[in-house]
Each structure stands twice: as structure tokens, then as C-alpha cells.
gemmi code that builds the backbone of each chain (N, CA, C; Angstrom):
import gemmi

chains = {
    "A": [
        ("MET", (2.431, 19.574, 19.135), (1.503, 20.476, 19.804), (1.926, 21.944, 19.627)),
        ("LEU", (3.247, 22.207, 19.667), (3.722, 23.584, 19.454), (3.298, 24.105, 18.085)),
        ("GLU", (3.503, 23.286, 17.062), (3.140, 23.724, 15.711), (1.628, 23.847, 15.566)),
        ("ASP", (0.884, 22.979, 16.233), (-0.582, 23.069, 16.191), (-1.078, 24.386, 16.797)),
        ("THR", (-0.293, 24.935, 17.718), (-0.694, 26.163, 18.401), (-0.243, 27.410, 17.641)),
        ("GLY", (0.506, 27.225, 16.567), (0.905, 28.370, 15.763), (2.366, 28.757, 15.889)),
        ("PHE", (3.163, 27.891, 16.514), (4.590, 28.175, 16.619), (5.339, 27.579, 15.432)),
        ("VAL", (6.420, 28.250, 15.061), (7.237, 27.798, 13.934), (8.696, 27.740, 14.377)),
        ("GLU", (9.538, 27.232, 13.487), (10.990, 27.158, 13.736), (11.289, 26.421, 15.040)),
        ("VAL", (10.629, 25.317, 15.263), (10.785, 24.583, 16.524), (12.134, 23.855, 16.546)),
        ("GLN", (12.879, 24.072, 17.607), (14.155, 23.380, 17.811), (14.133, 22.685, 19.170)),
        ("VAL", (14.849, 21.565, 19.269), (14.978, 20.834, 20.533), (16.460, 20.614, 20.803)),
        ("GLY", (16.892, 20.945, 22.001), (18.290, 20.775, 22.380), (18.588, 19.350, 22.810)),
        ("PRO", (19.844, 19.100, 23.164), (20.227, 17.752, 23.597), (19.614, 17.386, 24.945)),
        ("ALA", (19.529, 16.085, 25.199), (18.959, 15.605, 26.466), (19.876, 15.939, 27.638)),
        ("ALA", (19.270, 16.324, 28.742), (20.005, 16.538, 29.993), (19.568, 15.476, 30.997)),
        ("ASP", (20.538, 14.890, 31.675), (20.220, 13.846, 32.656), (19.755, 14.506, 33.957)),
        ("THR", (18.565, 15.047, 33.892), (18.021, 15.875, 34.972), (17.940, 15.138, 36.308)),
        ("PHE", (17.547, 13.868, 36.269), (17.277, 13.139, 37.507), (18.422, 12.218, 37.944)),
        ("GLY", (19.505, 12.184, 37.187), (20.612, 11.295, 37.536), (21.151, 11.572, 38.933)),
        ("GLY", (21.190, 10.564, 39.767), (21.697, 10.721, 41.123), (20.670, 11.206, 42.132)),
        ("ALA", (19.484, 11.583, 41.648), (18.409, 12.010, 42.565), (17.554, 10.795, 42.915)),
        ("SER", (16.704, 10.952, 43.935), (15.904, 9.788, 44.346), (14.857, 9.421, 43.293)),
        ("GLY", (14.563, 10.323, 42.381), (13.626, 10.017, 41.304), (14.263, 9.360, 40.094)),
        ("GLU", (15.550, 9.013, 40.215), (16.254, 8.477, 39.052), (15.640, 7.166, 38.545)),
        ("ASP", (15.255, 6.285, 39.436), (14.726, 4.985, 39.004), (13.482, 5.141, 38.127)),
        ("LYS", (12.566, 5.997, 38.568), (11.358, 6.229, 37.771), (11.711, 6.880, 36.429)),
        ("ALA", (12.647, 7.806, 36.487), (13.047, 8.493, 35.251), (13.665, 7.503, 34.264)),
        ("ARG", (14.502, 6.622, 34.773), (15.141, 5.634, 33.894), (14.094, 4.687, 33.293)),
        ("ALA", (13.089, 4.337, 34.087), (12.088, 3.369, 33.625), (11.373, 3.857, 32.367)),
        ("TYR", (11.196, 5.170, 32.272), (10.477, 5.728, 31.108), (11.384, 6.619, 30.257)),
        ("GLU", (12.697, 6.508, 30.494), (13.682, 7.270, 29.713), (13.335, 8.766, 29.718)),
        ("VAL", (13.163, 9.279, 30.912), (12.797, 10.697, 31.075), (14.064, 11.548, 31.180)),
        ("TYR", (14.149, 12.538, 30.302), (15.259, 13.487, 30.331), (14.712, 14.900, 30.172)),
        ("GLY", (15.537, 15.871, 30.510), (15.167, 17.258, 30.310), (15.675, 17.766, 28.959)),
        ("TYR", (14.904, 18.629, 28.348), (15.284, 19.181, 27.038), (14.993, 20.683, 27.022)),
        ("ALA", (15.789, 21.401, 26.267), (15.476, 22.802, 25.974), (14.737, 22.852, 24.634)),
        ("PHE", (13.715, 23.684, 24.586), (12.918, 23.862, 23.368), (12.955, 25.339, 22.974)),
        ("LEU", (13.000, 25.572, 21.684), (12.951, 26.943, 21.162), (11.948, 26.971, 20.010)),
        ("ALA", (11.080, 27.955, 20.047), (10.078, 28.094, 18.969), (9.721, 29.567, 18.842)),
        ("ARG", (9.069, 29.898, 17.761), (8.775, 31.309, 17.490), (7.313, 31.470, 17.099)),
        ("LYS", (6.682, 32.533, 17.593), (5.342, 32.872, 17.137), (5.457, 33.477, 15.739)),
        ("LEU", (4.647, 33.024, 14.851), (4.692, 33.491, 13.472), (4.601, 35.023, 13.426)),
        ("ALA", (5.519, 35.633, 12.691), (5.555, 37.112, 12.615), (4.374, 37.635, 11.778)),
    ],
    "B": [
        ("MET", (-14.180, 18.696, 34.095), (-12.901, 18.373, 33.464), (-13.143, 17.996, 32.001)),
        ("ALA", (-12.364, 18.557, 31.090), (-12.516, 18.244, 29.676), (-12.273, 16.755, 29.429)),
        ("ASP", (-12.981, 16.216, 28.453), (-12.916, 14.782, 28.217), (-11.519, 14.289, 27.862)),
        ("ASP", (-10.713, 15.135, 27.223), (-9.408, 14.675, 26.759), (-8.295, 14.857, 27.804)),
        ("LEU", (-8.634, 15.296, 29.012), (-7.630, 15.437, 30.067), (-7.636, 14.180, 30.928)),
        ("VAL", (-6.433, 13.688, 31.269), (-6.354, 12.430, 32.025), (-6.413, 12.654, 33.533)),
        ("VAL", (-6.164, 13.871, 33.982), (-6.296, 14.177, 35.415), (-7.053, 15.492, 35.565)),
        ("ASP", (-7.613, 15.707, 36.741), (-8.346, 16.941, 36.994), (-7.353, 18.096, 37.195)),
        ("PRO", (-7.470, 19.166, 36.419), (-6.491, 20.264, 36.525), (-6.411, 20.875, 37.926)),
        ("GLY", (-7.557, 21.037, 38.590), (-7.551, 21.657, 39.908), (-6.875, 20.794, 40.954)),
        ("THR", (-7.155, 19.493, 40.899), (-6.526, 18.575, 41.858), (-5.022, 18.514, 41.640)),
        ("LEU", (-4.621, 18.444, 40.377), (-3.186, 18.429, 40.073), (-2.528, 19.724, 40.553)),
        ("ARG", (-3.204, 20.840, 40.305), (-2.665, 22.142, 40.716), (-2.451, 22.177, 42.230)),
        ("ASP", (-3.390, 21.646, 42.998), (-3.249, 21.626, 44.456), (-2.023, 20.820, 44.875)),
        ("GLN", (-1.824, 19.675, 44.223), (-0.678, 18.836, 44.589), (0.636, 19.514, 44.217)),
        ("VAL", (0.650, 20.146, 43.056), (1.867, 20.843, 42.625), (2.173, 21.990, 43.592)),
        ("ARG", (1.133, 22.718, 43.980), (1.319, 23.840, 44.911), (1.886, 23.337, 46.238)),
        ("ASP", (1.383, 22.205, 46.730), (1.893, 21.644, 47.983), (3.364, 21.257, 47.870)),
        ("LYS", (3.697, 20.608, 46.747), (5.087, 20.167, 46.555), (6.038, 21.354, 46.505)),
        ("TYR", (5.672, 22.375, 45.740), (6.603, 23.490, 45.545), (6.576, 24.476, 46.720)),
        ("ARG", (5.551, 24.404, 47.542), (5.594, 25.130, 48.810), (6.751, 24.589, 49.647)),
        ("GLU", (6.917, 23.266, 49.662), (8.026, 22.653, 50.396), (9.366, 23.108, 49.832)),
        ("VAL", (9.449, 23.184, 48.497), (10.714, 23.597, 47.874), (11.045, 25.047, 48.237)),
        ("ALA", (10.007, 25.871, 48.402), (10.234, 27.278, 48.749), (10.723, 27.434, 50.188)),
        ("VAL", (10.061, 26.741, 51.114), (10.342, 27.007, 52.534), (11.416, 26.086, 53.113)),
        ("ASP", (11.660, 24.954, 52.487), (12.640, 24.000, 53.012), (13.450, 23.409, 51.859)),
        ("PRO", (14.194, 24.246, 51.152), (14.834, 23.805, 49.902), (15.953, 22.786, 50.093)),
        ("HIS", (16.453, 22.650, 51.310), (17.600, 21.760, 51.504), (17.210, 20.344, 51.925)),
        ("ARG", (15.904, 20.086, 52.048), (15.493, 18.707, 52.327), (15.600, 17.897, 51.034)),
        ("SER", (15.407, 16.600, 51.140), (15.579, 15.734, 49.973), (14.273, 15.650, 49.169)),
        ("PHE", (14.397, 15.890, 47.859), (13.266, 15.731, 46.941), (13.630, 14.650, 45.922)),
        ("HIS", (12.657, 14.298, 45.075), (12.979, 13.293, 44.059), (13.737, 13.894, 42.880)),
        ("PHE", (13.956, 15.211, 42.954), (14.708, 15.916, 41.927), (15.818, 16.722, 42.603)),
        ("HIS", (16.815, 17.120, 41.808), (17.875, 17.973, 42.341), (17.356, 19.407, 42.476)),
        ("THR", (18.049, 20.187, 43.287), (17.679, 21.598, 43.478), (18.962, 22.435, 43.584)),
        ("GLY", (18.784, 23.739, 43.497), (19.817, 24.697, 43.865), (21.027, 24.755, 42.958)),
        ("ARG", (22.149, 25.145, 43.533), (23.375, 25.334, 42.746), (23.865, 24.042, 42.082)),
        ("PRO", (23.803, 22.890, 42.777), (24.232, 21.653, 42.081), (23.401, 21.391, 40.825)),
        ("LEU", (22.111, 21.677, 40.880), (21.259, 21.473, 39.710), (21.622, 22.470, 38.601)),
        ("ALA", (21.854, 23.718, 38.968), (22.222, 24.714, 37.953), (23.517, 24.313, 37.248)),
        ("ALA", (24.464, 23.762, 38.001), (25.714, 23.304, 37.385), (25.454, 22.110, 36.483)),
        ("ARG", (24.617, 21.182, 36.925), (24.280, 19.993, 36.130), (23.645, 20.394, 34.802)),
        ("LEU", (22.846, 21.457, 34.817), (22.124, 21.885, 33.617), (22.917, 22.916, 32.813)),
        ("GLU", (24.177, 23.140, 33.229), (25.132, 23.965, 32.469), (24.688, 25.418, 32.308)),
        ("TYR", (24.130, 25.968, 33.379), (23.920, 27.415, 33.403), (25.288, 28.096, 33.444)),
        ("GLU", (25.354, 29.328, 32.968), (26.600, 30.088, 33.004), (27.032, 30.268, 34.456)),
        ("GLN", (28.206, 29.750, 34.765), (28.653, 29.726, 36.154), (28.710, 31.126, 36.765)),
        ("ALA", (29.229, 32.081, 36.000), (29.391, 33.430, 36.552), (28.040, 34.051, 36.897)),
        ("ALA", (27.042, 33.779, 36.053), (25.710, 34.345, 36.312), (25.103, 33.740, 37.572)),
        ("VAL", (25.314, 32.442, 37.783), (24.785, 31.782, 38.980), (25.555, 32.249, 40.224)),
        ("ASP", (26.872, 32.338, 40.091), (27.694, 32.759, 41.229), (27.324, 34.162, 41.703)),
        ("ALA", (26.838, 34.978, 40.771), (26.515, 36.365, 41.116), (25.232, 36.485, 41.936)),
        ("LEU", (24.465, 35.412, 41.991), (23.192, 35.456, 42.714), (23.360, 34.966, 44.144)),
        ("PRO", (22.623, 35.551, 45.091), (22.681, 35.079, 46.475), (22.011, 33.710, 46.611)),
        ("ASP", (22.314, 33.024, 47.689), (21.768, 31.673, 47.892), (20.248, 31.639, 47.810)),
        ("ARG", (19.585, 32.639, 48.371), (18.119, 32.595, 48.404), (17.517, 32.655, 46.994)),
        ("ALA", (18.283, 33.158, 46.019), (17.797, 33.223, 44.638), (17.980, 31.903, 43.908)),
        ("VAL", (18.826, 31.029, 44.454), (19.200, 29.795, 43.743), (18.707, 28.540, 44.466)),
        ("GLU", (18.620, 28.582, 45.785), (18.411, 27.360, 46.576), (17.108, 26.629, 46.260)),
        ("SER", (16.076, 27.341, 45.826), (14.799, 26.695, 45.516), (14.632, 26.422, 44.027)),
        ("PHE", (15.691, 26.592, 43.264), (15.621, 26.282, 41.834), (15.393, 24.789, 41.661)),
        ("ALA", (14.388, 24.438, 40.840), (14.054, 23.022, 40.646), (13.675, 22.775, 39.180)),
        ("GLY", (14.403, 23.407, 38.269), (14.120, 23.232, 36.848), (14.596, 21.888, 36.326)),
        ("VAL", (14.338, 21.642, 35.065), (14.700, 20.343, 34.480), (15.632, 20.486, 33.281)),
        ("GLY", (15.921, 21.715, 32.887), (16.802, 21.963, 31.750), (17.220, 23.421, 31.779)),
        ("ASN", (17.862, 23.866, 30.708), (18.364, 25.231, 30.648), (17.677, 25.986, 29.506)),
        ("PRO", (16.688, 26.821, 29.815), (15.946, 27.512, 28.745), (16.753, 28.579, 28.020)),
        ("PHE", (17.977, 28.833, 28.488), (18.841, 29.828, 27.838), (19.906, 29.166, 26.961)),
        ("SER", (19.846, 27.851, 26.850), (20.924, 27.149, 26.131), (20.812, 27.291, 24.616)),
        ("LEU", (19.609, 27.500, 24.092), (19.443, 27.620, 22.641), (19.371, 29.070, 22.187)),
        ("ARG", (19.151, 29.984, 23.124), (19.075, 31.403, 22.767), (19.231, 32.228, 24.035)),
        ("ARG", (20.049, 33.281, 23.989), (20.161, 34.221, 25.114), (19.079, 35.293, 24.999)),
        ("ILE", (18.632, 35.787, 26.129), (17.758, 36.949, 26.140), (18.569, 38.155, 25.665)),
        ("GLN", (17.983, 38.968, 24.811), (18.694, 40.125, 24.283), (18.406, 41.366, 25.136)),
        ("PRO", (19.376, 42.283, 25.220), (19.164, 43.498, 26.018), (17.884, 44.226, 25.604)),
        ("GLY", (17.122, 44.614, 26.598), (15.902, 45.379, 26.353), (14.667, 44.540, 26.118)),
        ("GLU", (14.801, 43.214, 26.045), (13.625, 42.383, 25.750), (12.682, 42.290, 26.959)),
        ("ARG", (11.391, 42.135, 26.629), (10.365, 41.876, 27.641), (10.167, 40.371, 27.753)),
        ("VAL", (10.250, 39.860, 28.981), (10.237, 38.417, 29.212), (9.118, 38.052, 30.182)),
        ("VAL", (8.413, 36.972, 29.897), (7.469, 36.384, 30.852), (8.017, 35.011, 31.252)),
        ("ASP", (8.106, 34.768, 32.547), (8.577, 33.484, 33.080), (7.364, 32.741, 33.647)),
        ("VAL", (6.957, 31.686, 32.956), (5.751, 30.938, 33.343), (6.117, 29.901, 34.414)),
        ("GLY", (5.582, 30.080, 35.607), (5.935, 29.208, 36.730), (7.299, 29.593, 37.266)),
        ("SER", (7.398, 30.845, 37.695), (8.712, 31.420, 38.022), (9.286, 30.927, 39.338)),
        ("GLY", (8.500, 30.251, 40.148), (9.024, 29.689, 41.392), (9.655, 30.758, 42.266)),
        ("ALA", (10.834, 30.465, 42.804), (11.532, 31.436, 43.653), (12.313, 32.442, 42.830)),
        ("GLY", (12.202, 32.395, 41.513), (12.698, 33.471, 40.665), (14.032, 33.240, 39.978)),
        ("PHE", (14.639, 32.070, 40.153), (15.990, 31.871, 39.625), (16.090, 32.202, 38.135)),
        ("ASP", (15.230, 31.601, 37.304), (15.317, 31.864, 35.863), (14.950, 33.310, 35.531)),
        ("SER", (14.050, 33.898, 36.294), (13.714, 35.309, 36.078), (14.932, 36.195, 36.323)),
        ("PHE", (15.709, 35.855, 37.350), (16.899, 36.667, 37.651), (17.986, 36.463, 36.593)),
        ("ILE", (18.113, 35.226, 36.100), (19.061, 34.994, 34.998), (18.618, 35.800, 33.771)),
        ("ALA", (17.315, 35.768, 33.479), (16.784, 36.517, 32.334), (17.002, 38.014, 32.524)),
        ("ALA", (16.794, 38.500, 33.740), (16.975, 39.927, 34.011), (18.423, 40.348, 33.789)),
        ("GLY", (19.346, 39.474, 34.167), (20.758, 39.778, 33.941), (21.070, 39.897, 32.463)),
        ("GLN", (20.443, 39.040, 31.637), (20.697, 39.077, 30.199), (19.950, 40.247, 29.546)),
        ("ALA", (18.740, 40.532, 30.007), (17.939, 41.620, 29.411), (18.467, 42.988, 29.808)),
        ("GLY", (19.135, 43.053, 30.964), (19.706, 44.318, 31.412), (18.658, 45.269, 31.953)),
        ("PRO", (19.089, 46.446, 32.398), (18.160, 47.383, 33.043), (17.085, 47.933, 32.116)),
        ("SER", (17.295, 47.853, 30.807), (16.270, 48.344, 29.876), (15.248, 47.262, 29.544)),
        ("GLY", (15.484, 46.047, 30.007), (14.541, 44.955, 29.782), (13.496, 44.918, 30.868)),
        ("ARG", (12.622, 43.938, 30.756), (11.552, 43.796, 31.744), (11.254, 42.310, 31.876)),
        ("VAL", (11.114, 41.827, 33.107), (10.803, 40.418, 33.347), (9.591, 40.338, 34.262)),
        ("VAL", (8.588, 39.588, 33.834), (7.409, 39.335, 34.656), (7.370, 37.830, 34.948)),
        ("GLY", (7.576, 37.478, 36.200), (7.449, 36.087, 36.616), (6.024, 35.832, 37.095)),
        ("VAL", (5.490, 34.684, 36.721), (4.123, 34.328, 37.111), (4.169, 32.987, 37.831)),
        ("ASP", (3.578, 32.954, 39.024), (3.547, 31.698, 39.779), (2.253, 31.630, 40.587)),
        ("MET", (1.860, 30.400, 40.947), (0.590, 30.219, 41.674), (0.818, 29.879, 43.143)),
        ("THR", (2.081, 29.734, 43.566), (2.367, 29.305, 44.935), (2.765, 30.505, 45.782)),
        ("PRO", (1.956, 30.865, 46.795), (2.229, 32.087, 47.563), (3.629, 32.134, 48.166)),
        ("GLU", (4.107, 30.989, 48.662), (5.431, 30.988, 49.294), (6.535, 31.271, 48.279)),
        ("MET", (6.363, 30.790, 47.064), (7.344, 31.088, 46.013), (7.295, 32.568, 45.645)),
        ("LEU", (6.079, 33.105, 45.525), (5.941, 34.522, 45.171), (6.579, 35.418, 46.229)),
        ("GLN", (6.341, 35.087, 47.495), (6.921, 35.899, 48.562), (8.445, 35.867, 48.501)),
        ("LYS", (8.969, 34.662, 48.286), (10.428, 34.525, 48.256), (11.022, 35.276, 47.062)),
        ("SER", (10.402, 35.125, 45.889), (10.948, 35.776, 44.694), (10.864, 37.295, 44.810)),
        ("ARG", (9.770, 37.794, 45.370), (9.630, 39.258, 45.506), (10.663, 39.804, 46.491)),
        ("GLU", (10.871, 39.112, 47.596), (11.867, 39.576, 48.574), (13.266, 39.546, 47.980)),
        ("THR", (13.541, 38.532, 47.177), (14.868, 38.453, 46.563), (15.055, 39.563, 45.539)),
        ("ALA", (14.025, 39.832, 44.735), (14.127, 40.916, 43.751), (14.403, 42.244, 44.449)),
        ("ASP", (13.729, 42.464, 45.571), (13.971, 43.697, 46.329), (15.407, 43.744, 46.835)),
        ("ALA", (15.883, 42.599, 47.362), (17.243, 42.553, 47.903), (18.286, 42.788, 46.819)),
        ("LEU", (17.991, 42.293, 45.616), (18.937, 42.455, 44.504), (18.834, 43.830, 43.866)),
        ("GLY", (17.766, 44.549, 44.144), (17.564, 45.842, 43.500), (17.214, 45.719, 42.037)),
        ("PHE", (16.593, 44.586, 41.666), (16.199, 44.365, 40.273), (14.843, 45.036, 40.020)),
        ("ALA", (14.887, 46.307, 39.669), (13.635, 47.034, 39.444), (12.920, 46.569, 38.187)),
        ("GLN", (13.645, 45.903, 37.290), (13.023, 45.472, 36.026), (12.334, 44.114, 36.157)),
        ("VAL", (12.318, 43.558, 37.370), (11.692, 42.252, 37.597), (10.464, 42.413, 38.494)),
        ("GLU", (9.391, 41.750, 38.103), (8.139, 41.815, 38.861), (7.541, 40.409, 38.902)),
        ("PHE", (6.946, 40.054, 40.028), (6.319, 38.736, 40.139), (4.825, 38.897, 40.377)),
        ("ARG", (4.036, 38.168, 39.597), (2.573, 38.252, 39.674), (1.994, 36.872, 39.964)),
        ("GLU", (0.919, 36.852, 40.736), (0.226, 35.594, 40.996), (-0.640, 35.243, 39.785)),
        ("GLY", (-0.574, 33.997, 39.367), (-1.406, 33.593, 38.238), (-1.128, 32.163, 37.828)),
        ("LEU", (-1.898, 31.725, 36.844), (-1.803, 30.362, 36.337), (-1.223, 30.365, 34.924)),
        ("ALA", (-0.590, 29.272, 34.577), (-0.021, 29.158, 33.230), (-1.105, 29.231, 32.161)),
        ("GLU", (-2.307, 28.779, 32.515), (-3.413, 28.785, 31.545), (-4.112, 30.128, 31.477)),
        ("GLN", (-3.811, 31.034, 32.418), (-4.452, 32.363, 32.457), (-3.407, 33.377, 32.914)),
        ("LEU", (-2.463, 33.666, 32.064), (-1.360, 34.539, 32.455), (-1.849, 35.976, 32.658)),
        ("PRO", (-1.460, 36.617, 33.751), (-1.865, 38.010, 34.005), (-0.969, 38.993, 33.242)),
        ("VAL", (-1.002, 38.855, 31.935), (-0.131, 39.635, 31.043), (-0.955, 40.003, 29.814)),
        ("ASP", (-0.781, 41.223, 29.331), (-1.514, 41.666, 28.143), (-1.109, 40.863, 26.904)),
        ("GLY", (-2.008, 40.773, 25.960), (-1.700, 40.106, 24.707), (-0.628, 40.852, 23.927)),
        ("ASP", (0.195, 40.093, 23.187), (1.255, 40.653, 22.336), (2.231, 41.530, 23.127)),
        ("TRP", (2.446, 41.213, 24.407), (3.326, 42.042, 25.255), (4.781, 41.570, 25.229)),
        ("ALA", (4.987, 40.269, 25.190), (6.314, 39.714, 25.450), (7.128, 39.469, 24.177)),
        ("ASP", (8.428, 39.770, 24.292), (9.360, 39.358, 23.248), (9.728, 37.888, 23.422)),
        ("VAL", (9.728, 37.457, 24.669), (10.173, 36.100, 24.993), (9.323, 35.547, 26.134)),
        ("VAL", (8.957, 34.280, 26.020), (8.383, 33.554, 27.158), (9.341, 32.420, 27.506)),
        ("ILE", (9.696, 32.339, 28.787), (10.520, 31.243, 29.273), (9.712, 30.416, 30.265)),
        ("SER", (10.143, 29.192, 30.490), (9.518, 28.323, 31.475), (10.470, 27.159, 31.704)),
        ("ASN", (10.374, 26.554, 32.875), (11.326, 25.483, 33.174), (10.686, 24.424, 34.075)),
        ("GLY", (10.348, 23.301, 33.493), (9.812, 22.186, 34.272), (8.407, 22.421, 34.779)),
        ("VAL", (7.672, 23.257, 34.116), (6.339, 23.650, 34.580), (5.226, 23.077, 33.693)),
        ("ILE", (5.418, 23.136, 32.393), (4.335, 22.751, 31.487), (3.979, 21.275, 31.652)),
        ("ASN", (4.960, 20.445, 31.970), (4.661, 19.014, 32.179), (3.772, 18.807, 33.397)),
        ("LEU", (3.713, 19.798, 34.282), (2.887, 19.690, 35.487), (1.502, 20.302, 35.291)),
        ("CYS", (1.191, 20.713, 34.084), (-0.120, 21.279, 33.766), (-0.957, 20.221, 33.054)),
        ("ALA", (-2.196, 20.066, 33.491), (-3.039, 19.020, 32.908), (-3.399, 19.325, 31.459)),
        ("ASP", (-3.600, 20.601, 31.138), (-4.049, 20.978, 29.791), (-2.933, 21.756, 29.083)),
        ("LYS", (-2.018, 21.010, 28.491), (-0.838, 21.635, 27.879), (-1.211, 22.489, 26.671)),
        ("LYS", (-2.225, 22.074, 25.943), (-2.649, 22.857, 24.783), (-3.109, 24.249, 25.232)),
        ("ALA", (-3.843, 24.304, 26.339), (-4.301, 25.600, 26.853), (-3.114, 26.471, 27.253)),
        ("VAL", (-2.083, 25.856, 27.809), (-0.897, 26.623, 28.206), (-0.200, 27.198, 26.976)),
        ("PHE", (-0.003, 26.375, 25.956), (0.671, 26.880, 24.756), (-0.163, 27.960, 24.069)),
        ("GLU", (-1.467, 27.824, 24.087), (-2.323, 28.862, 23.486), (-2.200, 30.177, 24.262)),
        ("GLU", (-2.074, 30.065, 25.576), (-1.945, 31.271, 26.394), (-0.580, 31.933, 26.187)),
        ("ILE", (0.446, 31.123, 26.085), (1.784, 31.666, 25.792), (1.768, 32.361, 24.428)),
        ("HIS", (1.121, 31.735, 23.466), (1.013, 32.320, 22.121), (0.309, 33.674, 22.192)),
        ("ARG", (-0.697, 33.789, 23.037), (-1.448, 35.046, 23.171), (-0.567, 36.175, 23.676)),
        ("VAL", (0.282, 35.906, 24.683), (1.048, 37.005, 25.293), (2.285, 37.379, 24.487)),
        ("LEU", (2.705, 36.509, 23.575), (3.893, 36.811, 22.758), (3.547, 37.772, 21.630)),
        ("LYS", (4.486, 38.678, 21.356), (4.376, 39.503, 20.158), (4.548, 38.617, 18.929)),
        ("PRO", (4.015, 39.026, 17.780), (4.338, 38.297, 16.549), (5.863, 38.249, 16.363)),
        ("GLY", (6.379, 37.085, 16.082), (7.820, 36.920, 15.948), (8.530, 36.676, 17.266)),
        ("GLY", (7.774, 36.686, 18.375), (8.378, 36.477, 19.690), (8.817, 35.035, 19.899)),
        ("TRP", (9.672, 34.866, 20.892), (10.311, 33.571, 21.130), (9.721, 32.859, 22.346)),
        ("LEU", (9.515, 31.584, 22.194), (9.234, 30.708, 23.332), (10.464, 29.850, 23.542)),
        ("GLN", (11.112, 30.015, 24.676), (12.282, 29.192, 24.979), (12.065, 28.593, 26.367)),
        ("PHE", (11.870, 27.289, 26.371), (11.539, 26.653, 27.641), (12.257, 25.321, 27.765)),
        ("ALA", (12.305, 24.831, 28.990), (12.873, 23.508, 29.252), (11.799, 22.653, 29.902)),
        ("ASP", (11.775, 21.391, 29.513), (10.824, 20.493, 30.156), (11.263, 19.052, 29.953)),
        ("ILE", (10.596, 18.150, 30.630), (10.946, 16.747, 30.499), (10.137, 16.108, 29.369)),
        ("ALA", (10.715, 15.067, 28.806), (10.014, 14.237, 27.826), (10.459, 12.807, 28.050)),
        ("ASN", (9.551, 11.874, 27.826), (9.872, 10.466, 28.047), (10.095, 9.747, 26.717)),
        ("GLY", (11.092, 8.886, 26.708), (11.411, 8.128, 25.503), (10.625, 6.839, 25.392)),
        ("ARG", (10.065, 6.381, 26.502), (9.226, 5.176, 26.497), (7.815, 5.562, 26.924)),
        ("PRO", (6.805, 4.928, 26.342), (5.427, 5.309, 26.682), (5.088, 4.989, 28.137)),
        ("VAL", (4.342, 5.906, 28.732), (3.872, 5.707, 30.103), (2.496, 5.042, 30.033)),
        ("PRO", (2.278, 3.958, 30.766), (0.989, 3.261, 30.712), (-0.173, 4.179, 31.093)),
        ("PRO", (-1.335, 3.977, 30.479), (-2.491, 4.845, 30.768), (-2.837, 4.915, 32.247)),
        ("GLU", (-2.704, 3.782, 32.971), (-3.063, 3.817, 34.392), (-2.093, 4.705, 35.174)),
        ("ALA", (-0.838, 4.744, 34.734), (0.127, 5.621, 35.398), (-0.168, 7.083, 35.084)),
        ("LEU", (-0.591, 7.362, 33.855), (-0.948, 8.743, 33.488), (-2.096, 9.275, 34.332)),
        ("ARG", (-3.003, 8.371, 34.737), (-4.160, 8.804, 35.524), (-3.865, 8.875, 37.020)),
        ("ASP", (-2.656, 8.404, 37.428), (-2.279, 8.415, 38.838), (-1.661, 9.770, 39.162)),
        ("ILE", (-2.438, 10.628, 39.757), (-2.008, 12.014, 39.946), (-0.790, 12.116, 40.865)),
        ("ASP", (-0.606, 11.140, 41.763), (0.558, 11.177, 42.652), (1.865, 11.064, 41.872)),
        ("LEU", (1.833, 10.370, 40.738), (3.050, 10.190, 39.953), (3.458, 11.475, 39.226)),
        ("TRP", (2.516, 12.383, 39.036), (2.846, 13.624, 38.325), (3.819, 14.482, 39.122)),
        ("THR", (3.714, 14.423, 40.444), (4.543, 15.304, 41.271), (5.601, 14.545, 42.056)),
        ("GLY", (5.753, 13.272, 41.785), (6.854, 12.620, 42.477), (6.586, 11.180, 42.770)),
    ],
}
model = gemmi.Model(1)
for chain_id, residues in chains.items():
    chain = gemmi.Chain(chain_id)
    for i, (resn, *xyz) in enumerate(residues, 1):
        res = gemmi.Residue()
        res.name, res.seqid = resn, gemmi.SeqId(i, " ")
        for name, pos in zip(("N", "CA", "C"), xyz):
            atom = gemmi.Atom()
            atom.name, atom.element = name, gemmi.Element(name[0])
            atom.pos, atom.b_iso = gemmi.Position(*pos), 0.0
            res.add_atom(atom)
        chain.add_residue(res)
    model.add_chain(chain)
structure = gemmi.Structure()
structure.add_model(model)
structure.setup_entities()
């Protein structure tokens, strides 16, 4: 979707266990939900 | 509602606003996600930058990742924070951009806006401003920003394509989008996608 919108040089960082130990952990584990950092650039 | 959206954007927005109103006014109660300083440590924010902020700037932080982990804000850059909440990421960005930079946080929840504005005043961060608005209709001129940041917000928007198009509009050519959000490794069943209660908790 980022590239479809005109972004380039898309990077994705490592997964962060955002919900580990929180009450939402069970739902997060069920669908393998993690947090990620994304970096992209608008075409110059 | 557009045919390709699985939930009504307005209804979802109301639920999100209700949830994050609670995070603004009662940040120490239990949520289905972590908040505050423990969350910032979990997401590996720079400890010194977090320690430098007062509790009111950090306690309502409810992000899902670290939008500064792949790139730091450079001194003097103009930054837009989409869904700025109580301002935590905006204040981190302001620290990196320095006094010659500019940060505009945009949020739709009045309680978050009030809290972030009061904190900015208390910190004396003249380069930070908070505006009421939606991710799909940012109150920012086109080609204004060097950087757009966001944290755990886009996944809560029904029309993600509209959000990315709006971010693209406000960025200068060559500008950076650096954001954090959740992604699932296993497919979510269609009936769960249509259950609006699951979007916010």
C-alpha cells in the first residue's frame, strides 16, 4: 500500500513484542500481532 | 461507507476516541496494551530522552513501536505527528529537531489535545504545536513536512489508503514517513475484521 501511494525506499524494522505481558497478549498471540517500525520516502 | 471498507469510519472513530479519552484522563488504569514509561522502555526509546520528560508527557503514551528506531529526526526538520495523543512522540521529535525545528501534532481526541498542549506549555517547547484533526484530513499545508511520524494510529483508521495519501500530500518531495504500527502474521477471519469492538480492544 505504501508503494501504491507513491512511497519508495520502504524499510521495515524488527518485530517488537508490543503486547507481551499485557491483557491483550492472548489476542495478539492468536494472530501473531507485533509492532514494527516502518520507514519510507516520498519520491523526490 | 465506501464498498471496500470493512467497518464504518465514523463509528470506528467514535470508539477510538472513547478508548483514548480514558488513556488521557486515567492513564494508570489497566488497558489491553502497555502504557507510559514501561512501554517506552519495552520499545527501546532512548532512555535519556524519556527520563528528561515529566510524567504527564509519558504516562499516556500508548504506541506500538519506536518510529525513531530506523531514522532520527534531524535538527531543523519540520515534523507532523499523526495521532499525537498526549504528545510523547512529538516531544521526542522536538528534542531531536531542536529549537530550529517545528513539530505539529494532530489528534482528534479533545482530552489528548488539552493534555499535550498543557505539557508543551509546561516544557516551554515553543516549536511544538497541537492541532485538532483527522489522519485522513490533516490540518497541514501540502509539501510542508520533512518528516511524518505516527505510532499505533494507522491500524485504527478504517481507510488506510486515504491516510497514506494524506501523509503523501503533506510531505515535501523526498520527505520521510517514519511510523510504527502493528501487523499480524496470521490472517484475521473476515467476521473478526467486521467486529468493530475488536479494533480497539
